[in-house]
C-alpha positions in Angstrom: 140.3 -65.0 -127.3 142.1 -68.2 -127.9 144.1 -68.1 -131.1 141.9 -70.6 -132.9 138.8 -68.6 -132.1 140.4 -65.4 -133.3 141.4 -67.2 -136.5 137.9 -68.5 -137.0 136.5 -64.9 -136.7 139.2 -63.6 -139.1 138.5 -66.2 -141.7 134.8 -65.7 -141.5 134.6 -61.9 -141.3 137.8 -60.5 -142.7 138.5 -63.1 -145.4 134.8 -63.9 -146.2 135.0 -67.6 -145.7 131.7 -69.5 -145.2 131.7 -71.6 -142.1 132.1 -74.9 -144.0 135.2 -73.4 -145.6 136.6 -72.3 -142.2 136.0 -75.8 -140.9 137.8 -77.3 -143.9 140.7 -74.9 -143.7 141.2 -75.6 -140.0 140.4 -79.3 -140.2 137.5 -79.0 -137.8 134.2 -80.9 -137.9 131.8 -78.5 -139.7 128.8 -79.5 -137.6 130.7 -78.8 -134.4 131.8 -75.5 -135.8 128.2 -74.5 -136.7 127.2 -75.2 -133.1 130.3 -73.5 -131.7 130.1 -70.3 -133.8 127.0 -68.8 -132.2 128.6 -69.3 -128.8 131.8 -67.7 -130.0 129.8 -64.6 -131.2 127.9 -64.5 -128.0 131.2 -64.5 -126.1 132.6 -61.7 -128.2 129.4 -59.7 -127.9 129.4 -60.1 -124.1 133.1 -58.9 -123.9 132.3 -55.9 -126.1 129.2 -55.0 -124.1 131.1 -55.4 -120.8 133.4 -52.7 -122.1 130.6 -50.4 -123.1 130.1 -51.2 -126.8 126.4 -51.7 -127.4 124.8 -52.8 -130.7 123.6 -49.2 -131.1 127.1 -47.8 -130.6 128.6 -50.3 -133.0 125.9 -49.5 -135.6 126.5 -45.7 -135.2 130.3 -46.2 -135.6 129.9 -48.3 -138.7 127.5 -45.7 -140.2 130.1 -43.0 -139.5 132.6 -45.0 -141.4 130.2 -45.3 -144.3 129.6 -49.0 -143.7 126.0 -48.7 -142.6 124.7 -49.9 -146.0 126.1 -53.4 -145.4 124.1 -53.6 -142.2 120.9 -52.9 -144.1 121.6 -55.2 -147.0 120.3 -58.2 -145.2 123.6 -60.0 -145.4 123.4 -63.1 -143.2 126.2 -64.3 -140.9 126.4 -67.9 -142.0 125.5 -70.2 -139.1 125.0 -67.3 -136.7 121.3 -66.6 -136.9 119.8 -63.3 -138.0 121.5 -60.7 -140.0 122.9 -57.4 -138.7 119.8 -55.6 -139.8 118.2 -53.1 -137.4 121.2 -53.2 -135.0 120.9 -56.8 -133.9 124.7 -57.1 -133.8 124.9 -60.8 -134.6 122.3 -61.8 -132.0 120.8 -65.3 -132.0 
């Protein structure tokens, strides 16, 4: 991933920023980031799947780590479509 894309993902998922906060922090247009973010997630998903990591594999791994509850809580990925419920793995 390009460094800016990696930073966007870090700020969003590791640091818990909302997309509008990511845009502000990186001095990006928030509307453009809202359009870019689903494409970025789709790219990451495609890369993971090409290496054999499916949504079901990811869900099982997270459940083994005791993180399955967060998948079922209905927590939305801001600007990225549906939640991670039922193994959707950030799918639009």
